[in-house]
Structure formats: C-alpha cells, structure tokens
C-alpha positions as CSV (number, residue, x, y, z in Angstrom):
1,X,0.1,-33.0,21.2
2,X,-2.6,-31.1,23.0
3,X,-3.5,-27.5,22.1
4,X,-5.8,-25.1,23.9
5,X,-8.5,-23.6,21.7
6,X,-11.2,-21.0,22.3
7,X,-14.7,-21.4,20.8
8,X,-17.2,-18.6,20.5
9,X,-20.7,-18.7,19.0
10,X,-21.7,-15.8,16.8
11,X,-25.1,-14.8,18.1
12,X,-26.2,-13.5,14.6
13,X,-25.2,-16.4,12.4
14,X,-25.0,-19.3,15.0
15,X,-21.6,-20.3,13.5
16,X,-18.7,-21.0,15.7
17,X,-15.3,-19.2,15.6
18,X,-12.3,-21.0,17.1
19,X,-8.7,-20.1,17.5
20,X,-5.6,-21.3,19.2
21,X,-4.1,-18.7,21.6
22,X,-0.6,-20.2,21.4
23,X,-0.5,-20.0,17.6
24,X,-1.1,-16.4,16.6
25,X,-3.3,-16.1,13.5
26,X,-4.4,-19.8,13.7
27,X,-8.2,-19.5,13.4
28,X,-11.1,-21.3,11.8
29,X,-14.9,-21.5,11.9
30,X,-17.6,-24.0,11.6
31,X,-21.4,-24.2,11.4
32,X,-21.4,-26.4,14.5
33,X,-19.1,-26.7,17.5
34,X,-17.9,-30.1,16.3
35,X,-17.2,-28.8,12.8
36,X,-15.3,-25.9,14.2
37,X,-13.1,-28.2,16.3
38,X,-12.4,-30.4,13.3
39,X,-11.5,-27.4,11.2
40,X,-9.1,-26.0,13.8
41,X,-7.3,-29.3,14.0
42,X,-6.6,-29.0,10.3
43,X,-5.6,-25.3,10.7
44,X,-3.1,-26.2,13.5
45,X,-1.6,-29.0,11.3
46,X,-1.1,-26.5,8.4
47,X,0.2,-23.9,10.8
48,X,2.9,-26.2,12.1
49,X,3.8,-27.7,8.7
50,X,7.4,-27.1,8.0
51,X,8.3,-25.4,4.8
52,X,11.6,-25.4,2.9
53,X,13.7,-22.4,3.7
54,X,16.0,-20.8,1.2
55,X,19.2,-19.9,3.0
56,X,21.6,-17.2,2.1
57,X,25.1,-18.4,1.2
58,X,27.0,-19.3,4.3
59,X,23.9,-19.5,6.5
60,X,23.4,-22.6,8.6
61,X,20.1,-24.1,9.7
62,X,19.9,-25.9,13.1
63,X,17.1,-27.3,15.2
64,X,16.9,-26.7,19.0
65,X,14.7,-28.0,21.8
66,X,13.1,-25.4,24.1
C-alpha cells in the first residue's frame, strides 16, 4: 500500500522530520532523508497495527470496506 509522506529538513540540526498527512499523529525523524523514510515506514506499520478491543456486553464488532 502506498502512503504519501512529507519530509522537512531542520536547518539547525540537519535532521529530517517526516509525517504522513493521512494518518494524524504518525510522525518520525531521521539523521538522513533515507533514515527518516525507513523510520516512517515502521511508524506507519505500528499506527495501522490492530489491537484487541474490549467490548461492552452485547456489543458487536464488524469490519466494513470504505
């Protein structure tokens, strides 16, 4: 799956900040552009990782396609 990411170099430190606009709060950094891109891949995977949900009695979990 492809995701759009935005990279910005910090002029003071030279490090790269990177985030995915479609996934609020999904950000990372790296000392190089390449490292930042590898780090955001891992951040996106963790962001999308499904966690167990504890449901209230009588609640039903379903999956939908949008």
